[in-house]
C-alpha positions as CSV (number, residue, x, y, z in Angstrom):
1,M,24.8,-25.0,6.9
2,F,21.8,-23.2,5.6
3,I,18.6,-25.0,6.3
4,G,17.1,-26.5,3.2
5,D,16.1,-24.9,0.0
6,R,12.7,-23.6,-1.1
7,M,11.3,-21.4,-3.8
8,G,12.4,-17.8,-3.3
9,W,9.8,-15.2,-2.4
10,A,9.9,-13.6,-5.9
11,E,9.4,-16.9,-7.6
12,E,6.5,-17.6,-5.4
13,E,4.9,-14.2,-5.9
14,F,5.4,-14.3,-9.7
15,R,4.8,-18.0,-10.2
16,G,1.9,-17.4,-12.6
17,I,3.6,-14.7,-14.7
18,D,3.1,-15.0,-18.5
19,L,4.7,-12.4,-20.6
20,G,4.6,-14.5,-23.8
21,D,8.1,-15.9,-23.5
22,A,9.7,-18.0,-20.7
23,R,12.9,-15.9,-20.9
24,R,10.9,-12.7,-20.2
25,D,9.2,-14.5,-17.3
26,R,12.5,-15.4,-15.8
27,R,13.9,-11.9,-16.4
28,A,10.9,-10.4,-14.5
29,V,11.6,-12.6,-11.4
30,Q,15.3,-11.9,-11.5
31,L,14.8,-8.2,-11.9
32,V,12.3,-7.9,-9.0
33,E,14.8,-9.9,-6.8
34,R,17.6,-7.4,-7.8
35,L,15.4,-4.4,-7.0
36,A,14.4,-5.9,-3.7
37,E,18.1,-6.6,-2.8
38,R,19.1,-2.9,-3.4
39,P,15.8,-0.8,-3.4
40,T,17.6,2.5,-3.1
41,A,20.1,1.9,-5.9
42,S,19.8,3.0,-9.5
43,L,18.9,0.3,-12.0
44,P,22.6,-0.3,-13.0
45,G,23.5,-0.3,-9.3
46,A,20.8,-3.0,-8.5
47,C,21.9,-5.3,-11.4
48,N,25.0,-7.5,-11.3
49,G,27.1,-6.2,-14.1
50,W,26.7,-4.5,-17.4
51,A,25.2,-7.5,-19.2
52,E,22.4,-7.8,-16.6
53,T,21.8,-4.1,-16.7
54,Q,21.4,-4.1,-20.5
55,A,19.0,-7.1,-20.1
56,A,17.0,-5.1,-17.6
57,Y,16.7,-2.1,-19.9
58,R,15.6,-4.3,-22.8
59,F,13.0,-5.9,-20.5
60,L,11.5,-2.5,-19.5
61,S,11.6,-1.4,-23.2
62,Q,9.5,-4.4,-24.4
63,E,6.3,-3.4,-26.1
64,T,4.8,-6.9,-26.3
65,F,3.5,-6.6,-22.7
66,D,2.5,-3.8,-20.4
67,W,2.8,-3.0,-16.7
68,M,-0.6,-4.8,-15.9
69,D,0.8,-8.0,-17.3
70,I,3.8,-7.7,-14.9
71,L,1.6,-7.0,-11.9
72,E,-1.0,-9.7,-12.7
73,P,0.7,-12.6,-10.9
74,H,1.0,-10.5,-7.7
75,R,-2.7,-9.6,-8.0
76,Q,-3.6,-13.3,-8.2
77,C,-1.5,-14.1,-5.1
78,T,-3.2,-11.1,-3.4
79,R,-6.6,-12.5,-4.2
80,E,-5.6,-15.9,-2.7
81,R,-4.5,-14.2,0.5
82,M,-7.7,-12.2,0.6
83,A,-9.8,-15.4,0.2
84,T,-8.5,-16.6,3.6
85,Q,-9.8,-13.5,5.5
86,P,-13.3,-12.7,6.8
87,V,-12.9,-9.0,6.1
88,V,-10.5,-7.2,3.8
89,L,-10.2,-3.4,3.4
90,C,-9.5,-2.2,-0.1
91,V,-7.8,1.1,0.3
92,Q,-7.5,3.6,-2.5
93,D,-5.4,6.8,-2.7
94,T,-3.4,8.8,-5.2
95,T,0.2,9.9,-5.1
96,E,2.2,12.2,-7.3
97,L,5.5,11.0,-8.8
98,N,7.7,14.0,-9.6
99,F,10.2,13.6,-12.4
100,N,10.8,17.3,-12.9
101,G,14.0,18.0,-14.8
102,Q,14.1,14.6,-16.5
103,A,13.6,14.2,-20.2
104,I,11.0,11.4,-20.0
105,E,8.5,11.1,-22.9
106,G,4.8,11.0,-22.0
107,L,4.8,12.8,-18.7
108,G,2.5,15.7,-17.8
109,P,1.9,18.5,-15.3
110,L,1.4,17.9,-11.6
111,S,-0.2,20.1,-9.0
112,F,1.8,23.0,-10.4
113,E,1.5,23.2,-14.2
114,A,5.3,23.7,-14.6
115,Q,6.1,20.4,-12.7
116,R,6.5,17.2,-14.8
117,G,5.5,13.8,-13.6
118,M,2.7,11.2,-13.4
119,Y,0.1,9.9,-11.0
120,L,-0.3,6.5,-9.3
121,H,-3.6,5.3,-7.8
122,P,-3.4,1.8,-6.4
123,T,-6.0,-0.3,-4.6
124,Y,-4.2,-1.8,-1.6
125,A,-5.7,-4.8,0.2
126,I,-5.1,-5.0,4.0
127,T,-6.8,-6.8,6.9
128,P,-8.5,-4.8,9.7
129,E,-5.4,-5.7,11.7
130,R,-3.4,-3.9,9.1
131,E,-1.6,-6.8,7.5
132,P,-0.8,-5.8,3.9
133,L,-2.1,-8.5,1.5
134,G,-1.0,-6.8,-1.7
135,V,-2.0,-4.5,-4.6
136,V,-5.2,-5.7,-6.3
137,D,-5.5,-2.9,-8.8
138,A,-3.9,0.4,-10.0
139,W,-4.2,3.3,-12.3
140,M,-1.2,5.2,-13.8
141,W,-1.6,8.3,-15.9
142,A,-0.2,11.6,-16.9
143,R,-2.3,14.8,-17.2
144,E,-2.8,16.7,-20.3
145,P,-1.6,20.3,-20.2
146,K,-4.3,22.9,-19.8
147,G,-5.6,24.5,-22.9
148,P,-5.6,28.3,-23.7
149,D,-9.0,28.6,-22.0
150,G,-7.6,27.2,-18.7
151,T,-9.4,23.9,-19.0
152,R,-7.7,20.5,-19.1
153,P,-8.6,18.0,-21.9
154,G,-8.9,14.3,-21.4
155,I,-10.9,12.0,-19.2
156,K,-12.2,13.4,-15.9
157,E,-9.8,12.2,-13.2
158,S,-12.6,11.8,-10.6
159,I,-13.9,8.7,-12.5
160,R,-11.2,6.6,-11.0
161,W,-13.0,6.5,-7.6
162,G,-16.3,5.2,-9.0
163,E,-14.4,2.9,-11.4
164,G,-12.3,1.8,-8.4
165,Y,-15.3,0.8,-6.4
166,A,-16.8,-1.1,-9.4
167,R,-13.6,-3.2,-9.7
168,V,-13.7,-4.0,-6.0
169,A,-17.4,-4.9,-6.4
170,D,-16.4,-7.3,-9.2
171,L,-13.8,-8.8,-6.9
172,A,-16.4,-9.3,-4.2
173,A,-18.3,-11.6,-6.5
174,E,-15.1,-13.8,-6.8
175,L,-14.6,-13.9,-3.0
176,P,-18.1,-14.7,-1.6
177,Q,-16.7,-15.7,1.8
178,T,-14.8,-12.4,2.3
179,R,-16.4,-9.1,3.1
180,L,-14.7,-6.4,1.1
181,V,-14.7,-2.8,2.3
182,Y,-13.8,0.1,-0.1
183,V,-12.0,2.7,2.0
184,A,-10.9,6.1,0.6
185,D,-10.1,9.7,1.7
186,R,-12.0,13.0,1.1
187,E,-11.4,13.1,-2.7
188,S,-13.7,10.1,-3.0
189,D,-16.7,11.8,-1.4
190,L,-18.7,11.7,-4.7
191,L,-22.4,11.1,-5.3
192,D,-21.5,9.2,-8.4
193,L,-19.6,6.6,-6.4
194,M,-22.3,6.2,-3.8
195,V,-25.0,5.9,-6.5
196,R,-23.0,3.4,-8.4
197,A,-22.6,1.3,-5.3
198,R,-26.3,1.5,-4.5
199,D,-27.3,0.6,-8.1
200,L,-25.0,-2.5,-7.9
201,G,-26.6,-3.5,-4.6
202,N,-23.6,-2.6,-2.4
203,P,-21.7,-5.9,-3.2
204,A,-18.7,-4.3,-1.4
205,D,-19.2,-2.0,1.6
206,W,-17.8,1.5,1.3
207,L,-16.3,3.9,3.9
208,L,-15.4,7.4,2.7
209,R,-14.1,10.4,4.5
210,A,-16.7,13.1,4.0
211,K,-15.8,16.4,2.3
212,H,-19.2,18.0,1.7
213,N,-21.7,19.2,4.3
214,R,-24.6,18.2,2.1
215,A,-28.1,19.6,2.3
216,L,-30.7,17.1,3.4
217,P,-34.2,16.8,2.0
218,E,-35.6,18.2,5.3
219,G,-33.7,21.4,4.8
220,D,-30.9,21.0,7.4
221,R,-27.3,20.1,6.8
222,L,-25.6,16.7,7.2
223,W,-23.1,17.5,9.9
224,D,-25.6,19.6,11.9
225,R,-28.0,16.6,11.9
226,V,-25.4,14.2,13.1
227,L,-24.1,16.4,15.9
228,A,-27.6,17.0,17.1
229,S,-28.0,13.3,17.9
230,E,-27.1,11.6,21.2
231,P,-23.4,10.6,21.2
232,L,-22.8,6.9,21.0
233,G,-19.7,7.0,23.3
234,E,-16.0,7.6,23.2
235,I,-12.9,6.0,21.8
236,R,-9.2,6.3,22.8
237,F,-6.2,5.3,20.7
238,V,-2.5,6.3,20.3
239,L,-1.7,8.5,17.3
240,P,1.7,7.3,16.1
241,A,4.5,9.7,15.6
242,G,4.8,11.4,12.2
243,R,6.9,14.1,10.6
244,G,7.1,16.9,13.1
245,R,4.6,15.2,15.4
246,A,5.2,13.2,18.5
247,A,3.1,10.2,19.4
248,R,0.2,11.0,21.7
249,E,-3.1,9.6,23.0
250,V,-6.3,10.8,21.3
251,H,-9.7,10.8,22.9
252,Q,-12.7,11.2,20.6
253,Q,-16.4,11.5,21.0
254,L,-18.4,9.5,18.5
255,D,-21.7,10.7,16.9
256,A,-23.5,8.7,14.2
257,Q,-26.8,9.1,12.3
258,R,-28.5,7.3,9.5
259,V,-29.5,9.8,6.9
260,T,-31.2,10.1,3.5
261,L,-29.1,11.9,0.9
262,P,-30.4,13.4,-2.4
263,D,-28.7,11.3,-5.1
264,G,-28.7,14.1,-7.7
265,R,-31.0,12.1,-9.9
266,R,-34.3,13.1,-8.3
267,G,-34.0,10.2,-5.9
268,T,-32.3,9.4,-2.6
269,L,-29.8,7.0,-1.1
270,E,-29.3,5.8,2.5
271,A,-26.0,6.3,4.3
272,T,-24.6,6.5,7.8
273,C,-22.5,9.5,8.8
274,V,-20.1,9.1,11.7
275,I,-18.3,12.1,13.2
276,A,-15.4,11.5,15.5
277,R,-14.3,14.7,17.4
278,E,-11.3,15.0,19.6
279,V,-11.9,16.2,23.2
280,D,-9.3,17.6,25.5
281,A,-6.7,18.0,22.8
282,P,-3.3,19.3,24.1
283,A,-2.8,23.0,24.0
284,G,-1.5,24.3,20.7
285,V,-2.5,21.1,18.8
286,K,-5.3,21.0,16.3
287,P,-8.0,18.6,17.4
288,I,-8.4,15.6,15.2
289,E,-11.9,15.4,13.7
290,W,-13.0,12.8,11.1
291,R,-16.4,12.8,9.3
292,L,-17.1,9.5,7.6
293,L,-19.8,8.3,5.2
294,T,-20.7,4.6,4.8
295,N,-23.4,2.3,3.5
296,R,-23.2,0.3,6.8
297,E,-25.3,1.0,9.8
298,A,-23.7,2.1,13.1
299,T,-26.3,2.2,15.8
300,T,-24.0,1.0,18.6
301,L,-20.7,2.2,19.9
302,E,-19.0,-1.1,18.9
303,A,-20.1,-0.6,15.2
304,A,-19.0,3.0,15.1
305,V,-15.6,2.1,16.7
306,A,-15.1,-0.6,14.0
307,L,-15.6,2.0,11.3
308,I,-13.1,4.4,12.9
309,E,-10.5,1.6,13.2
310,W,-11.1,0.7,9.5
311,Y,-10.6,4.3,8.5
312,R,-7.4,4.5,10.6
313,A,-6.0,1.5,8.8
314,R,-6.0,3.7,5.7
315,W,-2.6,4.9,6.8
316,E,-1.1,1.7,5.5
317,I,-1.4,3.0,1.9
318,E,0.6,6.0,3.0
319,R,3.3,3.6,4.2
320,L,3.3,1.9,0.9
321,F,3.9,5.3,-0.8
322,L,6.6,6.1,1.7
323,V,8.5,2.9,0.9
324,L,8.0,3.4,-2.9
325,K,9.2,7.0,-3.0
326,E,11.7,7.3,-0.2
327,G,12.8,3.6,0.2
328,C,12.9,2.6,-3.4
329,R,13.5,6.1,-4.7
330,V,11.3,5.6,-7.8
331,E,11.3,9.3,-8.6
332,A,15.0,9.0,-9.4
333,L,14.4,6.4,-12.2
334,Q,15.7,7.5,-15.6
335,L,14.0,5.3,-18.2
336,G,13.2,7.6,-21.1
337,T,9.5,7.0,-21.6
338,M,6.5,6.8,-19.3
339,A,5.7,3.2,-20.5
340,R,9.1,2.0,-19.2
341,L,8.5,3.8,-15.9
342,E,5.1,2.0,-15.6
343,R,6.7,-1.4,-16.0
344,A,9.4,-0.5,-13.4
345,L,6.7,0.8,-11.0
346,A,4.8,-2.4,-11.3
347,L,7.9,-4.3,-10.0
348,F,8.6,-1.7,-7.3
349,L,5.0,-1.9,-6.0
350,V,5.6,-5.5,-5.2
351,V,9.0,-4.8,-3.6
352,S,7.4,-2.0,-1.5
353,W,4.5,-4.3,-0.5
354,R,6.9,-6.9,0.8
355,I,8.9,-4.5,2.9
356,A,5.7,-3.0,4.4
357,R,4.3,-6.4,5.1
358,L,7.4,-7.7,6.9
359,M,7.4,-4.6,9.1
360,R,3.7,-4.9,9.9
361,L,3.7,-8.6,10.7
362,G,6.8,-8.2,12.8
363,R,4.7,-6.0,15.0
364,T,1.3,-7.6,14.9
365,V,2.3,-11.3,14.7
366,P,5.7,-11.3,16.5
367,D,5.7,-15.0,17.2
368,L,5.2,-15.9,13.5
369,D,7.8,-18.3,12.1
370,A,10.3,-16.1,10.2
371,G,10.7,-18.9,7.6
372,L,7.2,-18.3,6.4
373,L,8.0,-14.8,5.1
374,L,11.8,-14.7,4.7
375,E,14.0,-17.0,2.7
376,T,16.3,-19.2,4.8
377,E,19.4,-17.3,3.7
378,E,17.8,-14.0,4.6
379,W,16.9,-14.7,8.2
380,Q,20.2,-16.6,8.8
381,A,22.1,-13.6,7.3
382,A,20.5,-11.4,10.0
383,Y,22.1,-13.5,12.7
384,I,25.4,-13.8,10.9
385,L,25.7,-10.0,10.4
386,A,24.7,-9.4,14.0
387,K,27.4,-11.9,15.1
388,K,24.9,-14.1,16.9
389,P,24.6,-17.9,16.8
390,I,22.3,-19.2,14.0
391,P,19.2,-21.0,15.4
392,K,18.7,-24.6,14.3
393,D,15.0,-23.8,13.6
394,P,13.4,-20.7,12.1
395,P,13.1,-18.0,14.8
396,R,10.3,-15.6,15.6
397,L,9.7,-13.0,12.9
398,N,9.9,-10.1,15.4
399,D,13.3,-11.2,16.6
400,V,14.6,-11.3,13.0
401,M,13.0,-8.0,12.1
402,R,14.7,-6.3,15.0
403,L,18.1,-7.7,14.0
404,I,17.5,-6.4,10.4
405,A,16.5,-3.0,11.7
406,R,19.6,-2.7,13.8
407,L,21.6,-3.1,10.6
408,G,19.7,-0.1,9.3
409,G,20.4,2.1,12.4
410,F,17.7,1.0,14.8
411,L,19.1,1.2,18.4
412,G,16.6,-1.0,20.1
413,R,16.8,0.8,23.4
414,K,14.2,0.1,26.1
415,G,12.0,3.1,25.2
416,D,12.5,2.9,21.4
417,G,9.5,0.8,20.6
418,E,9.3,-1.2,17.4
419,P,11.5,-0.4,14.4
420,G,10.1,1.7,11.6
421,L,10.1,1.4,7.8
422,K,13.3,3.3,7.1
423,T,15.6,1.2,9.4
424,I,14.0,-2.0,8.1
425,W,14.5,-1.2,4.4
426,L,18.1,0.0,5.0
427,G,18.8,-3.2,7.0
428,M,17.1,-5.4,4.3
429,Q,19.6,-4.1,1.7
430,R,22.5,-5.5,3.8
431,I,20.6,-8.7,4.4
432,M,19.8,-9.3,0.8
433,D,23.3,-8.4,-0.4
434,F,24.7,-10.9,2.0
435,A,22.1,-13.6,1.2
436,A,22.7,-13.1,-2.6
437,G,26.4,-13.6,-2.1
438,V,25.8,-16.8,-0.2
439,K,23.4,-18.1,-2.9
440,Y,26.0,-17.4,-5.5
441,A,28.7,-19.2,-3.6
442,R,26.5,-22.2,-3.1
443,E,25.8,-22.4,-6.8
444,M,29.5,-22.4,-7.7
445,P,30.8,-25.8,-8.5
446,D,32.9,-27.6,-5.9
447,T,32.1,-24.8,-3.3
448,E,31.1,-25.7,0.2
449,S,28.5,-23.7,2.1
450,C,30.1,-20.7,3.8
451,V,28.2,-21.1,7.1
């Protein structure tokens, strides 16, 4: 027997949805469940039959609500999770979505003017321990083509960084017991952002990867000033494997200095610059060096290490993009207009967050009760498909995630470590297909449970 019934994860995450009609609300929950069950499938492949497919297309074509209305209940749930944490990192980054070759109305050029697509810029809330809490904000837009003079009309894209910080600052006022830290990569190294934060009183901390070796009021340069100071100490960590890169240990020296920066408005602002330089890098490997700017002070090794760890946690948003683009294959969507794409992307952002969260918690909190994150049918399906006895009580999350990953090709040998995103999302498809079938069988009249 399956153990008990409870609200499904999608119903819980979208419990506050209000699209102006109860039928649309139910359709949104059903559609996100279908997309989660088969994230790599096309929209018709994810839906159960032609009638459901037509309903999904009608839902995405609705003009009475937009993608922000769809994402809003997830944002509210994310805020609730954030409120339970002492520190939350609000990570922002931009990714290109390439729909080249598709006749989709409203798209624009990408990095190359001939490419067609759009941009996605979410704010992803995570804990310092890298637990994904959810998407609290996002921008979606398409560029205007360049004019005859080579300039691009429209709003300056760089404003999204300063506006992004302002929205995090607003959120900080709603979460007085939680310290929010805005974290972003080199494109965010903008005086406008830092001045805006200063003028607001830094309600949320900020941590940016520095791009500019700024001139200081005393006549020297920022990075020279920092490297001339006494090192605070050293840090060691394991750099995970990436594309074309094996995992390896990294050993960095940390330098930090509090500096006064010209604010471009005949004034100044205070910031701390931390430089982490790799020492003794392997031969033939480019040493890893990070230059960071923050409003926080870092006069001790412990404080500087915390900033480095917060910046390293920024990689979680890259994982989100990886699941979204390669796991959910959103660049294969064929929906006719950009507005429909945006509504679909709002749903896929939630699906991608859930997959990334399951993977991360399976690693960092392995003893967590699997029933807290997976539906009963889902974790039991992992044991059934693995041909293992079903536990009477919910098992450890890590045990279930490893079973799921095995269904996606993870071998689980002694030296294999923990499973990655790809094997988990492939395994989750089999789990969700099986669990969906069991749910359907249980809902049929006069049908006994199949396990």
